[in-house]
C-alpha positions in Angstrom: 88.3 66.9 17.8 85.0 68.9 18.0 86.1 72.2 17.9 83.9 75.5 19.0 80.3 75.7 17.7 79.1 79.0 17.9 75.5 79.6 17.9 74.1 83.3 16.8 71.2 84.2 18.6 69.6 87.2 16.6 66.7 89.1 18.9 65.1 92.5 18.2 64.6 94.8 21.5 62.2 98.1 21.1 60.6 96.8 17.6 63.0 97.4 14.6 65.2 99.8 16.2 68.1 97.7 16.5 69.2 94.6 16.6 71.6 93.0 18.9 73.6 89.2 18.7 74.7 87.5 21.2 77.0 84.9 21.0 76.9 82.1 22.7 79.3 78.8 22.5 79.7 75.1 23.4 82.7 74.6 25.6 82.0 70.9 26.9 80.2 67.8 25.5 79.3 65.0 27.8 77.6 62.2 25.7 74.9 64.5 23.4 74.4 66.9 25.9 76.1 70.5 25.4 77.5 72.9 27.9 77.6 76.5 26.9 79.6 79.5 28.0 76.8 81.2 29.6 75.3 78.1 31.4 79.0 78.0 33.1 78.6 82.0 33.7 75.1 81.3 34.9 76.7 78.6 37.4 79.1 81.3 39.0 76.6 83.8 39.3 74.1 81.3 41.3 77.1 80.2 43.6 78.0 84.1 44.2 74.0 84.7 44.9 74.1 81.4 47.4 77.2 82.8 49.0 79.3 79.9 48.1 81.8 82.5 46.2 82.4 85.7 47.2 84.8 86.9 44.1 83.2 88.4 41.3 85.7 87.9 38.9 86.6 84.2 39.1 90.2 82.9 38.3 90.5 80.2 35.1 91.4 77.6 38.1 87.8 78.5 39.6 86.2 78.4 36.2 87.5 75.2 35.4 86.7 73.6 38.8 83.0 74.8 38.5 82.9 73.5 34.6 84.0 70.0 36.0 81.0 70.0 38.6 78.5 70.8 36.0 80.2 68.0 33.8 79.7 65.8 36.8 76.1 66.7 37.3 75.4 66.1 33.6 76.3 62.4 34.2 74.2 61.9 37.0 71.1 63.8 35.3 71.4 61.3 32.3 71.6 58.6 34.6 68.7 59.8 36.5 66.7 60.5 32.9 67.8 56.7 32.2 66.1 55.4 35.3 63.0 57.6 35.2 63.6 59.6 38.3 61.8 62.4 39.0 61.2 64.9 41.8 57.1 64.8 43.4 55.3 67.9 43.5 58.6 70.1 41.4 56.8 72.7 41.4 56.6 73.5 45.4 60.0 72.1 46.0 61.4 74.3 44.0 59.7 77.0 45.4 60.4 76.0 49.0 64.4 75.8 47.8 64.2 79.2 46.1 62.2 80.6 49.0 65.5 79.3 51.5 68.1 81.1 49.0 65.9 84.6 48.9 65.4 84.5 53.0 68.8 85.2 53.6 68.2 88.9 52.2 66.5 91.4 53.9 63.7 91.4 51.3 62.1 89.7 48.4 62.9 93.4 46.7 66.6 93.0 47.9 66.8 89.5 46.0 65.3 90.4 43.1 67.8 93.4 42.9 70.6 91.0 43.4 69.4 89.2 40.7 69.1 92.0 38.3 72.8 93.1 39.4 74.1 89.5 38.6 72.1 89.1 35.3 70.4 86.6 36.1 67.2 85.2 35.2 64.7 83.4 37.8 64.4 80.7 35.3 67.8 80.1 35.3 67.7 79.4 39.2 64.4 77.3 38.9 66.4 75.0 36.3 69.6 74.9 38.5 67.2 73.9 41.8 65.5 71.5 39.9 68.4 70.0 38.7 69.6 69.5 42.3 66.7 67.9 43.3 67.0 65.1 41.0 70.5 64.7 41.8 69.8 64.7 45.3 67.0 62.1 44.7 69.3 59.5 42.7 72.1 59.9 45.1 69.7 58.7 48.0 68.0 56.1 46.0 71.2 54.4 44.1 73.8 55.3 47.1 72.7 56.6 50.1 70.3 54.0 50.6 72.3 51.4 49.4 75.1 51.4 52.2 74.7 48.2 54.4 73.3 49.2 57.7 75.2 46.5 59.7 78.7 47.7 58.2 77.7 51.4 59.0 76.4 50.0 62.4 80.2 48.6 62.9 81.9 51.7 61.7 80.0 54.0 64.1 80.9 52.0 66.7 84.4 52.3 65.9 84.4 55.5 65.4 83.3 56.6 68.4 85.8 54.7 70.5 89.0 56.1 68.6 87.3 60.0 68.7 85.1 59.8 71.9 86.9 62.9 72.9 85.2 64.5 70.0 81.9 64.0 71.7 82.6 65.7 74.9 80.0 68.8 75.7 82.0 71.7 76.7 81.0 73.8 80.1 78.0 75.8 79.4 76.1 78.1 81.0 72.3 78.2 81.4 70.7 82.1 82.1 67.5 84.3 81.5 67.6 86.6 79.0 65.6 89.6 78.1 66.0 91.4 74.8 64.8 95.1 74.4 64.5 96.1 70.8 65.1 99.5 69.9 63.3 99.9 66.2 66.3 101.5 64.1 63.8 103.1 61.8 62.1 105.3 64.7 62.3 108.9 65.2 65.2 110.4 67.4 62.2 111.4 69.4 61.0 107.6 70.1 64.3 106.4 70.4 65.4 108.8 72.9 62.1 107.5 74.9 62.9 103.7 74.6 66.4 104.9 76.3 64.8 106.1 79.1 62.0 103.2 79.3 65.2 100.8 79.3 66.7 102.3 82.3 63.6 102.6 84.4 63.0 98.7 83.8 66.7 98.1 84.7 66.6 100.1 87.9 63.5 98.0 88.9 65.1 94.5 87.7 68.0 95.9 90.3 65.7 96.4 92.9 64.7 92.7 92.8 61.7 93.2 90.7 61.2 89.7 88.3 61.4 89.4 84.6 57.6 88.5 84.4 56.8 91.8 86.1 59.0 94.5 84.2 57.3 92.6 80.8 54.1 92.8 82.1 54.7 96.9 83.0 56.6 97.6 79.9 55.1 95.2 77.0 52.7 98.0 76.1 55.5 100.5 75.5 58.3 98.5 74.6 59.2 95.6 72.1 60.4 92.7 74.6 61.5 88.9 73.9 62.2 86.9 77.0 63.8 83.3 76.8 66.0 80.8 78.8 69.4 79.9 76.8 72.3 77.7 77.2 75.3 78.8 76.1 78.8 77.6 76.3 81.1 79.4 78.8 83.9 80.2 76.0 81.6 82.6 73.8 81.5 86.2 74.5 78.1 86.6 76.1 78.5 83.4 78.2 81.9 84.6 79.5 79.9 87.8 80.4 76.9 85.5 82.2 79.5 83.2 83.9 81.2 86.2 85.8 77.9 86.8 87.3 76.9 85.3 90.8 73.9 83.0 90.9 70.6 85.3 90.3 72.6 88.6 89.8 71.7 90.5 86.7 73.6 92.4 84.5 73.3 95.9 83.3 71.6 96.7 79.9 74.2 95.0 77.2 74.0 97.2 73.8 73.7 94.5 71.5 72.5 95.0 67.6 68.6 94.9 67.8 68.8 97.0 71.2 69.6 96.3 74.6 69.9 92.6 76.4 69.9 92.1 80.3 70.8 88.7 81.6 70.6 86.6 84.7 73.1 83.9 85.6 70.8 80.7 86.6 73.3 77.7 86.8 76.9 76.8 85.2 77.1 73.0 83.9 79.7 71.0 83.8 81.5 69.4 80.5 80.4 65.9 80.2 80.8 63.1 78.0 77.8 62.1 75.8 77.1 58.2 75.6 77.3 56.3 72.2 73.7 55.7 72.5 73.3 59.5 72.7 75.3 60.0 69.5 74.8 56.7 67.7 72.3 58.2 65.0 74.4 61.0 64.3 77.3 59.1 63.4 75.4 56.6 61.6 74.4 59.1 59.4 77.8 60.7 58.9 79.0 56.9 58.5 76.5 56.2 55.6 77.1 59.4 54.2 81.1 59.0 53.6 80.6 55.6 52.1 77.8 56.6 50.1 79.9 59.3 48.6 82.8 57.2 48.4 80.4 54.7 46.0 79.3 57.5 44.1 83.0 58.6 43.2 83.7 55.5 42.2 80.6 55.4 40.1 81.2 58.9 38.5 84.8 57.9 38.0 84.2 54.6 36.0 81.1 56.7 33.9 84.0 59.6 33.0 86.3 56.5 32.0 83.5 54.8 29.8 81.5 57.2 28.4 82.2 59.9 26.0 83.0 63.7 27.2 85.3 66.4 25.9 86.4 70.0 27.0 86.6 72.1 24.0 87.8 75.3 25.6 91.7 75.1 25.0 91.9 77.8 28.1 89.9 75.7 30.5 91.4 72.1 28.8 95.0 73.5 30.3 94.0 74.5 33.4 92.2 71.0 33.9 95.4 69.1 32.7 97.7 71.4 35.1 95.5 70.5 38.0 95.6 66.6 37.4 
């Protein structure tokens, strides 16, 4: 069996001051494509960055599972290359996906800081994102689009008939909501002034003035956000609103962004969605499940017919134990 193949990469930092040796090793091979230990470590770091995993010290079992994911992806990418599958407007799509990831952080600075702490290069994320775009495109073309529409329609109707309780909309309540934002970075004087304005605004509402009226009065002094949402009654805020009488207003409720004042409009009874209302949702789900089954069967055949090896003894042992 092929044993460890080690690459020694020498590079200088700060001229000839000193030389650091980075040792990387091949831990798996899929046909002629090598998978290195650094690739596995990057995959684990990216999973942490995206919130898929939280433990900073992965177990052997977790490493083995992630390595298997990389191996599966190699088979897909090799097939995509054979078929000539590419992603149109690559740079634009990659940038959009990375923007989605960075949007989970408070700012771009915070995102860059996490990258640095995770010892992740932006290029590694870009490569991973592009690989996923190719992966998704092949899955869509070869498996998802190939599912027979008539078969899916029959399965969807059968699923609805057997599971219609899943499509019962629970009781909800519709209400008016006025959010009064209190800036967290304001001075103590500014916060105290805002608190006093909130109380005056609330007094006007309790005396019968409309939300529109108080918005016009205070919109230059406070940051106000008005909406008419509908929530399930079995939620913390939904339960509070339900306890109000119709047209009754709450006192200011302390929330993370400031204060919220609500007014109950109506309660909505639970009801059963018709098949026509949910057919598209179920059909999509059935098509996805059938496509997944076909993909897994294809992947199993590939792994049985083609050449791949895990060269790390520890990960190989874990793989055998999982089986």
